[in-house]
C-alpha positions in Angstrom: 10.0 -15.0 7.3 10.6 -11.4 6.5 7.7 -9.2 5.2 7.6 -7.9 1.6 5.9 -4.6 1.2 3.6 -4.2 -1.6 2.7 -1.0 -3.4 -0.3 -0.2 -5.6 1.0 2.1 -8.3 -2.0 3.9 -9.8 -2.4 5.9 -13.6 -4.8 7.7 -14.4 -6.7 9.1 -17.6 -4.6 9.3 -21.2 -1.4 8.1 -19.5 -2.3 4.9 -21.8 -1.3 6.9 -24.5 2.4 7.8 -22.9 5.1 7.5 -25.9 3.0 9.0 -28.9 0.9 11.4 -26.5 2.7 15.0 -26.8 5.9 13.7 -26.2 7.7 17.1 -25.8 6.2 16.9 -22.8 5.5 13.3 -21.3 8.9 11.9 -23.5 8.8 8.6 -25.2 8.7 6.2 -22.8 5.2 4.2 -22.7 3.4 3.0 -19.9 4.8 -0.2 -20.4 8.1 1.1 -20.4 7.4 2.8 -17.0 5.4 -0.6 -15.9 8.9 -2.7 -16.1 10.9 -0.1 -14.9 9.2 0.0 -11.5 9.0 -3.8 -11.4 12.6 -4.0 -12.0 13.4 -1.7 -9.1 10.8 -3.8 -7.3 12.5 -7.0 -7.5 15.8 -6.0 -7.0 14.8 -4.6 -3.9 11.8 -6.9 -2.5 9.1 -4.9 -3.1 6.1 -6.2 -4.6 3.7 -4.0 -6.7 0.9 -3.7 -8.5 -0.5 -2.0 -11.2 -3.8 -0.3 -12.4 -4.5 2.5 -14.9 -7.7 3.4 -16.1 -9.3 6.7 -18.0 -12.6 6.1 -16.0 -12.7 8.4 -12.9 -14.9 6.2 -11.1 -12.5 2.8 -11.3 -9.7 5.1 -10.4 -11.6 6.0 -7.1 -12.5 2.2 -6.7 -9.1 1.4 -7.0 -8.0 3.7 -4.4 -10.9 2.9 -1.9 -10.6 -1.4 -2.1 -6.8 -1.0 -1.9 -6.4 -0.5 2.2 -6.5 -4.1 2.6 -4.6 -5.2 0.0 -1.7 -3.1 0.1 0.9 -0.6 2.3 0.7 2.3 0.4 0.3 4.0 -3.0 1.8 6.0 -6.0 -0.5 7.2 -8.0 -0.4 9.6 -11.1 -4.0 10.9 -11.0 -3.3 12.8 -14.6 -6.1 15.4 -15.3 -8.2 14.0 -12.1 -5.6 15.6 -10.1 -6.9 19.3 -10.9 -10.7 18.0 -11.1 -11.8 15.1 -8.8 -13.1 15.6 -5.7 -14.1 11.9 -5.4 -10.2 11.1 -6.3 -9.8 13.5 -3.3 -12.1 11.7 -0.7 -10.8 8.4 -1.6 -7.2 9.2 -1.0 -8.1 10.8 2.5 -9.9 8.0 3.7 -8.1 5.1 2.7 -6.1 5.0 5.2 -3.1 4.4 3.3 0.3 6.5 2.4 -0.4 8.1 -1.1 2.8 9.7 -2.9 1.2 11.8 -6.1 3.6 11.7 -9.0 3.6 13.7 -12.6 5.8 13.1 -15.1 6.4 17.2 -16.2 6.3 19.7 -13.8 2.4 21.1 -13.7 3.6 24.3 -12.0 5.4 24.9 -15.7 2.3 24.3 -17.8 -0.9 25.9 -18.0 -2.4 27.9 -15.1 -5.3 25.1 -14.7 -2.8 22.5 -14.2 -1.0 24.2 -11.0 -3.7 22.7 -8.5 -3.7 19.9 -7.2 -6.8 18.6 -5.2 -5.8 15.3 -4.2 -1.9 16.5 -3.1 -3.0 18.0 0.5 -4.6 14.5 1.4 -1.2 12.4 0.1 2.0 12.7 1.9 4.0 13.9 -0.7 4.2 15.1 -4.3 7.0 14.1 -6.7 6.9 15.7 -10.3 9.6 17.1 -12.9 11.5 13.7 -12.7 9.9 12.2 -15.8 9.3 8.6 -15.0 12.2 8.1 -12.7 9.4 9.9 -10.2 7.7 6.8 -10.1 10.9 5.2 -8.7 11.2 8.1 -6.2 7.3 7.8 -4.9 8.3 4.1 -4.3 11.4 5.1 -2.6 9.3 7.5 -0.3 7.1 5.1 0.7 9.3 2.4 1.6 10.5 4.8 3.8 7.8 5.7 5.7 6.9 1.8 5.8 10.4 1.3 7.2 9.7 3.9 9.9 6.4 2.3 11.6 
């Protein structure tokens, strides 16, 4: 029996407001739209997906910490925690999983405080500026890493 890769997609604070939150930056898609797009891609490619979203830093940290026995990799949009959470950075570094950081917007084209990611240095890669398609690119990157094991 062929093993199915399982990926956890984590979304951080305020991403539950997508579709109404600053559509000029984040577009009109909702988080549910993004989940459905990722799930459709995963179904078509034999990948199992789990989703998690929270605006609470400790819950996001726990999701990362508890994932190592449950999934093969993580796609994470840490949102504002990208620039502020040492706890999330440390959880990613310690989890033992390949993690891809995703951002809907290109944070380097935005306010200066968004230019530095505390989490990217402990991820295998960072994808930004491609809108919701960045989540698919993140999944594809993890599949590529998993297939090379």
